[in-house]
N, C-alpha and C positions, 0 to 999 in steps of 0.2 A: 118251655115257656113259663111254667108255673114258677120256676126258680127265679126268672127274670122279674116277673110280677112281684113275687115276694120281696126281691131285693129293692124294687122301687117303692113298695109300701113301706118297708123298713127304713128306707131313706126318708121318706116323707114323715113317718112317725117320729123319727129322730130329729128332724128339723123343727116340727111343731112341738113336741114334748120336751125338748132340750134336756135329755138325761145327763146326769153328772157321771163322769168316769172316775173310778177310784184312782188315787195318786200313783199306786203302784203299777197301774195298767196304762197310764198316760203316755209312756214312751212307745208302746206297742201299737196304739190306735192309728196313727198316721201311716205306718208301715202296713198294717192290716188293710186299711182303706185302699192304699195304692195297689197292694196284691190283689184286692177284690176287683178293683177297676181293671186291672191287667186281665183277670179271667173273664170279666164281663165283655170287654172289647174284643178278646180272643173268640169268645162265643158268638158275638155279632159278626165278626168276620166269617166264622165257620158257617154261620146261618146263610149269609150271603153267598158263600161258595158252595152251598148245598150239601155240606158235610157235618152240619151240627148234630151232635149226640148229647141228649140231656144227661146221661150218666157221666160222660166225659166232662161236661161242664161243671157238674156238682163236685166231682172228684179234683178237678183243676181248681175250682173256686177254694175248696177246704184246703187242699195241699199247699196252694200258694200262700194263703194266709198263715198256715201253721209253719211252713219252712221259713217265711220271712219273719215271723215272730221269734222262731228258734234262733235264727241267725243274730237278731238283735239282742236276744237274751244272752246268747253266748258272748256277743260282743261286750255286753254290760258286765258279764262275770269276769272277762278278761281285762276290763277297764278301757276298752276302745269301742264302746257302744255307739258313739256318735259317728265314728268313721265307718263302721259297718252299716249303720242306718243310712248313711249317705250313699254307700255302695249299693245297698238294696234298692233305694229309691232311683238311683241312676239306671240300674239294669232293668228294673220294671218300667221305669219312664221310657226307656228306649223301646221296649217291647210295646208298650201302650201307643207311642207314636208310630211305630211300624204298623201296628194293627189299624190305627186311625187313617194312615196313608192308604192302606189296602182297601179300606172301606170307602175312602174317598174316590180312589180310582174305580172301584166297582160301581159305586152309585153315580158318579159324575162322568165317568168314562174319560178321566183326565189324569 
């Protein structure tokens, strides 16, 4: 739960302080945010299912962000960065919506 609270504090600080992102990192930020959201919704689903493990959450969070950024970086190096970025967003988006649907079913019994 500390990691989730840290994430929420970080998001709020980012919204209020509005930090600038270096130009070289700008292509990776949206992908990192989507990967982090995927890990967060997966953790919430695991929490509702009673199988949440904070160690798994932290490893999933960090590895999702790193793998997504690596895929985009490799795409940039190969000259197909936007296509791979789109692929990463689609795959992670499907996982996010799947987790949200499971959370909705668990909470609303629908």
